[in-house]
C-alpha positions as CSV (number, residue, x, y, z in Angstrom):
1,M,51.7,56.8,128.0
2,I,54.8,57.4,130.0
3,S,54.2,59.1,133.5
4,I,55.6,62.5,134.6
5,D,57.6,60.8,137.3
6,T,59.2,58.4,134.8
7,K,60.1,61.5,132.6
8,F,61.6,63.2,135.5
9,L,63.8,60.2,136.5
10,K,65.1,60.0,132.9
11,R,66.0,63.7,132.9
12,L,67.7,63.2,136.3
13,S,69.7,60.4,135.1
14,L,70.8,62.0,132.0
15,L,71.8,65.1,134.0
16,T,73.7,63.0,136.3
17,V,75.7,61.4,133.6
18,L,76.6,64.8,132.0
19,L,77.6,66.2,135.3
20,F,79.8,63.2,136.1
21,S,81.4,63.5,132.6
22,I,82.2,67.2,132.6
23,T,83.4,67.0,136.2
24,S,85.8,64.2,135.1
25,L,87.1,66.6,132.4
26,A,87.7,69.3,134.9
27,L,89.5,66.9,137.2
28,A,91.7,65.7,134.5
29,Q,92.8,69.1,133.4
30,Q,96.3,69.3,132.2
31,D,98.5,72.2,130.8
32,E,98.7,72.6,127.1
33,G,101.6,71.0,125.5
34,S,104.5,73.0,124.2
35,D,103.7,71.8,120.6
36,F,100.3,73.6,120.8
37,Q,101.8,76.8,122.2
38,E,104.3,76.9,119.5
39,L,101.5,76.5,116.9
40,Q,99.8,79.5,118.5
41,Q,103.0,81.6,118.2
42,T,103.4,80.6,114.6
43,I,99.8,81.4,113.4
44,K,99.3,84.7,115.5
45,N,101.1,87.9,115.1
46,D,100.5,91.5,114.6
47,Y,100.1,91.5,110.9
48,F,98.6,87.9,110.3
49,S,96.6,85.8,112.8
50,A,94.4,82.8,112.3
51,G,91.8,81.3,114.5
52,M,89.1,78.6,114.7
53,L,86.0,77.9,116.7
54,I,84.2,74.6,116.9
55,Q,81.1,74.1,118.9
56,N,79.2,70.7,119.1
57,V,75.8,71.0,121.0
58,V,73.6,68.2,122.4
59,D,70.0,69.4,122.5
60,Y,67.3,67.3,124.5
61,Q,63.8,68.2,125.5
62,P,61.1,65.5,126.8
63,E,58.5,67.5,124.8
64,R,59.1,69.9,122.1
65,L,57.0,72.6,120.1
66,A,59.7,72.8,117.4
67,G,62.9,71.1,116.4
68,N,64.2,67.7,117.2
69,N,66.3,66.2,119.8
70,G,69.9,65.4,118.8
71,F,73.3,66.7,117.9
72,S,74.3,69.7,115.9
73,I,77.4,71.6,114.9
74,S,76.4,75.0,116.0
75,N,79.7,76.7,114.9
76,A,82.5,75.7,112.6
77,R,84.2,79.2,112.2
78,F,87.6,80.2,110.7
79,Q,89.0,83.7,110.6
80,I,92.0,85.6,109.7
81,F,92.9,89.1,111.1
82,G,95.7,91.5,111.5
83,E,96.9,94.9,111.6
84,L,99.6,96.7,109.6
85,D,101.9,99.5,110.9
86,D,99.4,100.0,113.8
87,R,97.2,101.8,111.3
88,F,95.3,99.6,108.8
89,G,93.5,96.4,110.1
90,Y,91.4,93.6,108.5
91,Q,89.1,90.7,109.5
92,L,87.6,87.9,107.4
93,Q,85.5,85.4,109.3
94,A,83.3,82.5,107.9
95,N,81.1,79.8,109.5
96,V,80.8,76.9,107.1
97,T,77.5,75.8,108.9
98,N,75.8,79.0,107.7
99,S,74.5,80.2,104.4
100,P,75.7,82.7,103.5
101,A,79.0,81.5,105.2
102,I,80.7,85.0,105.4
103,L,80.2,86.5,109.0
104,D,82.7,89.4,108.9
105,A,84.5,91.0,106.1
106,N,85.9,94.5,107.1
107,L,88.7,96.8,107.0
108,Y,89.6,99.5,109.5
109,Y,91.9,102.5,110.0
110,N,93.3,103.7,113.3
111,F,93.6,107.6,113.2
112,N,95.3,107.3,116.6
113,K,95.1,105.1,119.7
114,Q,91.6,106.6,120.6
115,T,89.7,106.7,117.3
116,S,89.2,104.2,114.5
117,L,87.1,104.0,111.3
118,K,85.6,100.7,110.2
119,V,84.1,99.7,106.8
120,G,82.6,96.4,105.6
121,L,80.6,93.6,107.2
122,F,80.6,93.3,111.0
123,K,78.5,93.4,114.1
124,T,76.4,96.5,114.8
125,P,77.2,98.2,118.1
126,F,74.3,97.3,120.1
127,S,74.2,95.0,123.2
128,A,77.0,94.0,125.3
129,E,76.0,90.3,125.1
130,Y,75.8,90.5,121.3
131,L,79.2,92.1,121.0
132,T,80.7,89.3,123.1
133,G,82.1,86.5,120.8
134,A,80.3,83.3,120.5
135,A,83.2,81.5,122.4
136,A,83.0,83.7,125.4
137,I,79.2,84.1,126.1
138,D,78.0,82.9,129.6
139,F,75.5,80.4,128.3
140,V,75.2,78.1,125.3
141,N,72.8,80.5,123.5
142,R,72.4,84.3,123.9
143,S,69.3,85.7,125.7
144,T,65.9,85.7,123.8
145,V,65.8,89.4,123.7
146,V,69.2,89.7,122.1
147,N,68.4,87.0,119.5
148,Q,65.1,88.6,118.6
149,L,65.7,92.4,118.6
150,V,69.4,93.1,118.2
151,P,70.2,94.3,114.5
152,N,72.9,91.6,114.1
153,R,75.7,91.9,111.6
154,Q,75.3,94.4,108.8
155,A,77.3,96.0,106.0
156,G,78.2,99.5,106.8
157,L,80.6,102.1,108.2
158,Q,81.5,102.7,111.9
159,L,83.4,105.4,113.9
160,A,84.7,104.2,117.2
161,G,86.8,105.8,119.9
162,S,87.5,106.3,123.6
163,F,88.4,109.1,126.0
164,S,89.3,109.7,129.7
165,D,92.0,107.0,129.5
166,G,89.6,104.5,128.2
167,T,86.9,105.0,130.9
168,M,84.4,106.0,128.2
169,Q,84.0,104.4,124.9
170,Y,81.6,105.1,121.9
171,K,80.6,103.4,118.6
172,A,78.4,105.0,116.0
173,G,77.6,103.5,112.5
174,I,75.3,103.7,109.5
175,F,74.4,100.4,107.9
176,N,72.4,99.0,105.0
177,G,70.0,97.2,107.4
178,N,69.6,94.0,105.3
179,R,71.9,91.5,106.8
180,F,71.1,88.7,104.3
181,S,72.0,90.8,101.3
182,I,75.5,91.8,102.2
183,N,76.7,92.9,98.8
184,R,74.1,95.8,98.3
185,N,71.4,97.9,100.0
186,S,68.2,96.2,98.8
187,D,65.7,98.8,99.9
188,D,67.7,102.1,99.6
189,T,67.3,103.0,103.3
190,F,69.8,103.0,106.1
191,M,70.0,101.8,109.6
192,Y,71.7,104.1,112.4
193,V,73.1,102.3,115.5
194,G,75.2,103.8,118.5
195,R,76.6,102.7,121.6
196,V,78.3,104.3,124.6
197,Q,79.9,102.4,127.4
198,A,81.4,103.3,130.7
199,N,84.2,101.1,132.2
200,L,84.2,101.7,136.0
201,G,85.4,100.0,139.1
202,S,88.7,98.4,138.0
203,S,91.8,98.9,140.2
204,E,95.1,97.4,140.8
205,K,94.2,96.2,144.3
206,S,91.0,94.5,143.2
207,T,89.8,92.2,140.4
208,S,86.5,94.0,140.2
209,S,85.1,95.8,137.1
210,L,81.9,97.5,136.3
211,N,80.7,98.0,132.6
212,I,77.6,100.0,131.8
213,G,76.3,100.5,128.3
214,L,73.6,102.4,126.5
215,N,72.4,101.4,122.9
216,A,70.2,103.0,120.4
217,S,69.1,102.0,116.9
218,Y,66.7,103.5,114.2
219,E,65.6,102.4,110.8
220,N,62.7,103.1,108.4
221,K,62.8,99.7,106.7
222,K,61.1,99.5,103.2
223,Q,61.6,95.8,102.9
224,A,61.5,92.8,105.2
225,F,64.5,90.3,105.1
226,G,63.5,87.4,107.4
227,G,65.3,86.3,110.4
228,N,64.5,87.8,113.8
229,I,61.8,90.2,114.6
230,Q,63.8,93.2,113.9
231,S,64.8,92.2,110.5
232,S,61.5,90.7,109.3
233,F,59.4,93.7,110.3
234,E,58.6,96.3,107.7
235,G,58.2,100.0,108.9
236,K,59.8,102.3,111.4
237,Q,61.9,100.6,114.0
238,T,63.4,102.2,117.2
239,L,65.3,100.2,119.7
240,L,66.7,101.5,123.1
241,G,68.6,99.3,125.3
242,T,70.9,99.3,128.4
243,D,73.3,96.6,129.8
244,L,75.4,96.1,133.0
245,R,78.2,93.8,133.9
246,Y,80.0,93.6,137.2
247,T,82.7,91.1,138.3
248,K,84.6,90.9,141.5
249,D,86.9,88.1,142.7
250,G,85.0,85.3,140.8
251,F,81.4,86.8,141.2
252,L,79.5,87.9,138.3
253,L,76.3,90.0,138.0
254,S,74.8,91.1,134.6
255,G,71.7,92.1,133.1
256,E,70.2,93.8,130.0
257,F,66.9,95.5,128.9
258,I,65.8,96.2,125.4
259,Y,62.6,98.0,124.4
260,S,61.3,98.8,121.0
261,W,58.9,101.0,119.0
262,F,57.6,99.3,115.7
263,E,55.4,101.3,113.6
264,S,54.2,99.4,110.6
265,D,53.8,100.8,107.1
266,I,50.3,99.1,106.7
267,G,49.0,100.1,110.2
268,G,49.5,98.8,113.7
269,D,52.2,99.6,116.3
270,Y,54.0,97.1,118.4
271,N,56.3,97.2,121.4
272,P,58.2,94.0,121.8
273,Y,60.6,94.1,124.8
274,G,62.8,91.7,126.9
275,Y,65.4,91.4,129.6
276,Y,67.8,89.0,131.3
277,A,69.3,89.0,134.7
278,T,72.4,86.7,135.5
279,A,74.4,85.8,138.5
280,G,77.3,83.6,138.6
281,Y,80.2,82.5,140.7
282,Y,83.6,80.5,140.2
283,V,83.5,77.6,142.6
284,G,87.0,76.6,141.5
285,P,89.7,78.0,139.3
286,N,88.1,76.3,136.2
287,T,84.4,75.8,137.2
288,Q,81.7,78.5,137.1
289,L,78.1,78.3,138.3
290,L,75.4,80.4,136.7
291,I,71.7,81.3,137.0
292,R,69.6,83.5,134.6
293,W,66.1,84.8,134.4
294,D,65.3,85.3,130.8
295,D,62.0,87.1,129.7
296,F,60.8,88.3,126.1
297,Q,57.4,89.8,125.4
298,A,56.8,89.8,121.7
299,D,53.6,91.9,121.6
300,Y,52.1,89.4,119.1
301,L,54.9,89.7,116.6
302,A,56.3,86.2,117.9
303,S,55.9,83.9,120.8
304,N,56.3,85.2,124.4
305,S,58.9,83.3,126.5
306,S,60.0,83.2,130.1
307,S,62.5,80.9,131.6
308,V,64.9,80.2,134.4
309,I,68.4,78.8,133.1
310,A,71.0,77.1,135.3
311,G,74.4,76.7,133.8
312,I,77.8,75.1,134.5
313,N,81.0,76.2,132.6
314,I,84.0,74.1,132.9
315,F,87.4,75.0,131.2
316,P,89.5,71.8,130.9
317,T,92.1,73.8,129.1
318,T,92.8,77.4,128.0
319,Y,91.4,76.7,124.7
320,S,88.4,74.4,125.4
321,E,85.0,74.7,127.4
322,V,82.2,72.6,128.4
323,Q,78.9,74.2,128.9
324,L,75.8,72.5,130.4
325,N,72.5,74.5,130.6
326,Y,69.1,73.3,132.0
327,S,66.3,75.8,130.8
328,I,63.1,75.6,132.9
329,P,60.0,77.5,131.2
330,T,58.1,79.5,133.8
331,D,55.0,79.7,131.4
332,Q,54.9,76.0,130.3
333,A,54.9,72.6,131.8
334,I,58.2,71.3,133.1
335,D,58.1,68.7,130.3
336,Y,59.2,71.6,127.9
337,S,62.5,72.0,129.7
338,Q,65.5,72.0,127.7
339,L,69.0,70.4,128.3
340,L,71.9,71.8,126.3
341,L,75.5,70.6,126.4
342,N,78.1,72.5,124.4
343,L,81.6,71.1,123.8
344,Q,83.9,73.8,122.5
345,L,87.4,74.4,121.1
346,N,88.6,77.9,120.3
347,F,91.9,79.4,119.6
């Protein structure tokens, strides 16, 4: 049997090699060539734009409860989007690694600069981290509570707007609530989701910003659809959440808390909840260090989890990113720590 000390040395050696590799990428950073910039100008304009996201992930754990060590293509996304006459807009996005492959398929109409109506398949307005695109999240994966409780993408209708010169924003929608049956409402019930966000603290003299959000969701689900806890549970589901994100001169502080009330149709009430807190700092123009506390209490509907995650984000070019995460569980032995490396191209 391999000793713990030997395993630790192996992890330390692997971490050293990965750190050396991504540091070399950062030091070798070069400006994008004019050919790529010309391509960007060709495929992106107001009425028609095309984009792509490719993420390749290395996943390693000395001991595992599920899954396997190795390599994966976590995202291979393609999308087209645009806006006509500043009024009608559209978005179509697919991920060829998923089944079904379609992520977004929606149309929207701008009544004015402050108000719009969207219909189709898109993200429900719940959680700042979930509403952040996959290419821009702080860590390789979103937090456990967001993955478990947020309603995800749904087919429905949403009204969005802003006031006070954009300081306050709101989104409110009604959705089918069955994300894997995107072409119909399978259980004849609806999900109601809303979010308000305050954008504070920004000024011309400072790079600081403060965003505070409040989220709510309710559904009386008559049929379970699989996936995370929220979609696989049958009964009345109420979610409340709040999130905060503060940035100033390269410093980042963010957090989120989500609490739920699940009332089963066959008896039994549950209250899964979770939160995360993140701090980060840019130690260079293209290198960011991060630390996160991630905690989720499933109340017997799934496994509890608690971990500390250290991260390094390096941006070799404007369109590429290298993310290295080391997750240490606080409720398990260190042998269940996880090392993730994400190599990403996005434009």
